[in-house]
N, C-alpha and C positions, 0 to 999 in steps of 0.2 A: 467196080466192086472190092470192098478192105478186103484185104489178108485175117481180116477179124469179122466173120457172120453175124457176131451180137452188137456190129457197129452198122452193118446192114440194115439190123429191123429199125433206122432212122429212114429207110424210104419208104412205110409203111403212110399213111394219112396226109395229114394237111400238114408241110412245112418251110408255107412262105414264114418269113425276116417278121411280118405281122402275126404271128401266133405264135413266135415264140415271145416277141417284146410286151405281146398281153399275157402269156401264161403267165411269163417271169412278173409283172407284173401286180397280176392279183395274187399270185402265187406270193411275193413277201411281202407286197406293198400290202394288198388286200388283207395278210397273215394280220402285219403288222399291229395292221389299224385294228383288225379282230381281236385281237387278242388283248391288247391295250380298253380298251370296252368293257371287254368280258370280264378283264384282269380288276378295272373301276368299279363293275356293278355286283360282284362277287365280296367286292370291300367292304362299298356300301353296303351290304344287307347282315355283309356281320358287324359291322361296328352300330349299323342299327339294331341285331340283335340284344346287339352288347350295354348301349343306350352309353355309345360314349364318343367324344369327337376331336380327344386328344391328341393331338401330332405324335409327342411322343410317342404314345401305344402305337399307332400308324407305321412310324420310324420303325420302332420297335418287330415289329410282325414283315415290313420291308426288310429289314439286315440278316431276319432268320432263312443260313442259307439253306434248310430244308424247307422251304417258301417256293425261293425261289426256285427251287427247282419241282416246285407244282407250277408253277405259274412255264419253265420251259419246259414244262411237258407238255400244256393246255396247251401254249403256244404253238408244237411242233407239229399236235393232233390235228387244229387248225390249219398251220399249213399242208399236209400231207393232204386234208381231205377237199382244198382248194387246189393244190393239186389236181388232184385226181380229177376234180370235174373238168376242171383246165387240160388235161390230156384226153377224156374223154370226149370233151362238149367243143374244144375250143379248132386241138390235134387231129380231132379223132381217131385217134388212134389206141388199142388194148389195151390196158396197163402194164400188164406181164409182157409186152414187149421191148419195158425198158428193163427190166430183169432177166429176161435171159432168154436164148432163144427158141425155146418149148414152146407149153402150153399149161405146167403147172409149176408152180413155187416149186422148188427142189429143197427140203424144211433139212435133210439128213447133210446137204450142203451145212446150212447154216448150223448147226451143231457143229460140224469136224472144226467149219472157221473159228467160231466161240472158244471152243474145246482146249483146237490149238493154239489158240497164242496164249491164250488164260494157261496156262501148262508154262508156254514160251515167255512168260511174262515173270509167275513167279520162279522158274531157276531163271533169273537174273533179277528178282528182286531177294530173294535172301542172298543170295552174289551180294549184294546192292548193302542187306544187313548187313552182311559182315566189314566190312569195310570201311562203311558208316555207323556204325551203331552211336556215335555220337550225337546224330545229329538225327536221330530221328526218333519220336513218341512212341511208346507201346499205349495204349491209353481207350480198352475195351470198356466199355459201358455198355450193357446188355439192353437197355430197351430203346435210347433213339437210332442202337445198332440196327433194329428190329426195324423201325420203323425210317431206317433209311432201306433199309435192303426192299421192302413194299414198297419204298416209292421209288426206290431208283431199276424194277422189274417193272415198271409199269412206262415211267420216263422214256429210260434207255433203250428199247425198241422201236419204239416207235420214233427217237430223239436219232440216231444213232442208222436206224433203216432209209427212214425221209431225206437224210441226210447223201445215204449212198446211192438213193432212187433219184436225187436231184440232179448230184457234181459227177455220179463214175453209168450212171444210165440217162437218164435226156443230153444235161449239157456235152457229155464224151458221144452218146449218141448224134448229137447237135452238129459240134465241131466235126463229126469223121462226115460232118457233106461238105466239109471245105473242103476235107487233102483224106488221101488214099492212103493217105498212110500211119497207121493207129498211134503212131508217136506222140506224134502233133495232136491227135484231143487231146491223150494223156498228157500229156507236158500243162497244155492249158488245162486242164481243169484242175492240175497238181496244185499251182500255181495260185488257182481264186481259189482254192478252199485253201492253204494255209496261209492267205491274206486274209482272207474275210475272219480266222482266230487271231488276229495284232489284238486289239482290245480285250483280251480273256483273259489278261496279265493284268497283276496290279501293277507295274512298274514298267520302263523301257527294259532293262533287261528281261524281264519273265516274258515280255511279250515274244523278244526279240524269238528266247528259248519253241516259245508256242507254236512259232509261226515253225522256226526252223524244223520244230513236233510235228504240226501238224503238214509241214511238209513232204517229208518222210516214211508218214503213218501215208496219205497221198498218194504216194509215188507207188508203195508197195500197196497200198488198193485198189489201185488202178490194171498194175500190172496184173495182181490174180483176178481181176475183171474180165481184161482183156486173153491172156493166159487161160479163163476156163469158157469160154461165151458164155458170164450167167456173173449175176451178185453177189449171191446166196449164200460163199464163203467168209467174198469182204460184206457185206451185212455181219455175219458173226462176229469178225474179229473184231469188225469196230465196235457193238455191240460192249464186246467181254470188254476191248478197252474200256470205254467207258465205266461199264459198270465196273471195273478192277480197281479204277483212281477213285472214281469215288467210294468204296466201298474200304481198300486195302491200304491204298496206300495215294495219301493227300496232302496238296501240299499246306501250306499256309498266306502262297505269294500265289497261288492262283484264284479266280474270280468265287471261289464255291472252297473258298483257305478253311472253314469251321465245322466244316460239315464231320460227324462221331464217327469219320473214319477208325478202322483198329490199326490204322500206323498212321502219326503224322511226319511229312516232315519239314524243319524246323529252317533247314540249312544245305547247300547245295551247293556242287558243281558243273554251270551250266555245259560243258565243257562234256565231262564225263559223263555225265544222261545223256549226250547227242547221240558221244558215240556206242552207250548200250543200245540206244532205239534202231542204229542205226546196224548192228551187230544182228540184233535180234530183229527184224527186217528181214534180212539177207538170209539168218537162221528158215524163217518164215519160207518166207520163198523156192528153197534148195527143197525144205521135204515138203514141199507140194507141187515141186517141179522133177525132182531129182531123177526122173523117169520121161517126161512125159520136158526133154526140153525144147525140141520144136515148134510147140505154142512160146515156148518163150520168142525164139527164134522173129517167129510171125511177127510180133509187135515192130520190131525193129529194121523189121527189113523196107 
């Protein structure tokens, strides 16, 4: 038995190596292929309705960050569906076992995590605005911003929830079967989560910064999950993080750098951003576990 009850949920159902290979393969590879086919089909229907085959029109649409965001939402919806089916019929587990140690989702924790992390981000962003005002552009445009808000409300809860359930639910519990020390699956899943974000940047420096940011965020979220025996708070924080970046402070160097966000960052100091994120993560964990320090100790025992 592990020091963290959440990791013990992995013992449910079938957990042989074949089950993990099939689940990961069907979810990731199957999800990518299904997403491509669906997107191609939708684009064909769209272009046929316009009665145009101009490549320039197609490229203009594919270069639209709002369209890309919609495609991301479609893809993650497919990932979630395939993953759910694999958990139920290959692993023969209850899906809730990947979320917490109870029988129901704790919605209040999701809102708590989202509200707390959004509040911390707001404070640090205000500080950043004071010291780096020259590198920021304020460009509120009501109509595009409302469209972005609607799309974000649809896309990011699905995207962030899937990543939490897959990485800090499924994979963390899976690696927990290999080691009874909770810190081992925490480190492994944090590294995987960080490295898969490498191609989110538009250049090497930005990619490295994104990886470091994902490592810090992933470590924070993993500690929260293990400390609370559930994903909900981490899930809320992850959703809030992605929505905040898309809606309120986006960077021109990111993969979706042309979103009609409230504030756009044109140049930044990667070191200061990483330092800020480390301080934010430390503050988040301190607030959540101020009177529950024993929950943190058991992770590293």
